[in-house]
C-alpha positions in Angstrom: -0.1 0.2 0.1 1.1 3.4 -0.8 0.5 6.8 1.0 0.5 9.8 -1.3 -0.2 13.6 -0.9 -2.9 14.9 -3.3 -2.4 18.9 -3.9 -6.1 20.0 -5.0 -7.2 23.6 -5.1 -10.9 24.0 -3.9 -11.4 26.9 -6.4 -11.2 24.4 -9.3 -11.1 20.9 -7.8 -7.8 20.4 -10.0 -5.1 18.0 -9.0 -1.3 19.6 -9.1 1.6 17.4 -9.6 4.0 19.5 -7.5 3.9 22.0 -4.8 5.4 24.5 -6.9 2.6 24.2 -9.7 0.1 24.5 -6.9 1.7 27.6 -5.7 1.9 28.9 -8.9 -1.8 28.7 -9.5 -2.3 30.6 -6.1 -0.9 33.6 -7.8 -3.3 33.3 -11.0 -5.9 36.0 -11.1 -8.7 33.1 -11.3 -7.4 31.9 -7.7 -7.4 35.5 -6.4 -10.8 36.1 -7.5 -12.1 33.0 -5.9 -10.3 33.7 -2.5 -11.5 37.1 -2.3 -14.9 35.8 -3.0 -14.9 33.1 -0.7 -13.6 35.6 2.0 -16.5 37.8 1.3 -19.0 35.2 1.7 -17.4 34.1 5.1 -17.5 37.5 6.4 -21.3 38.0 5.5 -21.9 34.6 7.1 -20.0 35.9 10.2 -21.9 39.1 10.2 -25.4 37.3 10.0 -24.4 34.8 13.0 -23.4 37.9 15.0 -26.7 39.7 14.2 -28.6 36.8 15.1 -26.8 36.4 18.3 -27.2 40.1 18.9 -30.9 39.9 18.4 -31.3 37.0 20.8 -29.2 38.6 23.3 -31.5 41.8 23.2 -34.7 39.8 23.5 -32.9 38.1 26.6 -32.2 41.4 28.1 -35.7 42.6 27.6 -37.0 39.4 29.5 -34.5 40.1 32.3 -35.6 43.7 32.6 -39.2 42.8 32.8 -38.5 40.2 35.6 -36.4 42.8 37.6 -39.2 45.3 37.2 -41.7 42.8 38.5 -39.3 41.9 41.4 -39.1 45.6 42.1 -42.8 45.9 42.2 -43.2 42.8 44.8 -40.5 44.4 47.2 -42.4 47.6 47.3 -45.7 45.8 48.3 -43.7 44.2 51.1 
């Protein structure tokens, strides 16, 4: 059994024979465009996750403020 390392770029799923040829591919305009596009998509996903988390924390904050208000009312009654 032989173990080998395959050099494949995700932008085109092409198999490269050597590290040098893969490195040369990384410098091409097509790969740079892919890399920039991927980074932009990853950024958008991260922003969406943070916005969702922010919305969740805002709703939780409102609930906690309501509970505090209810407790303060009960304390005044005592």
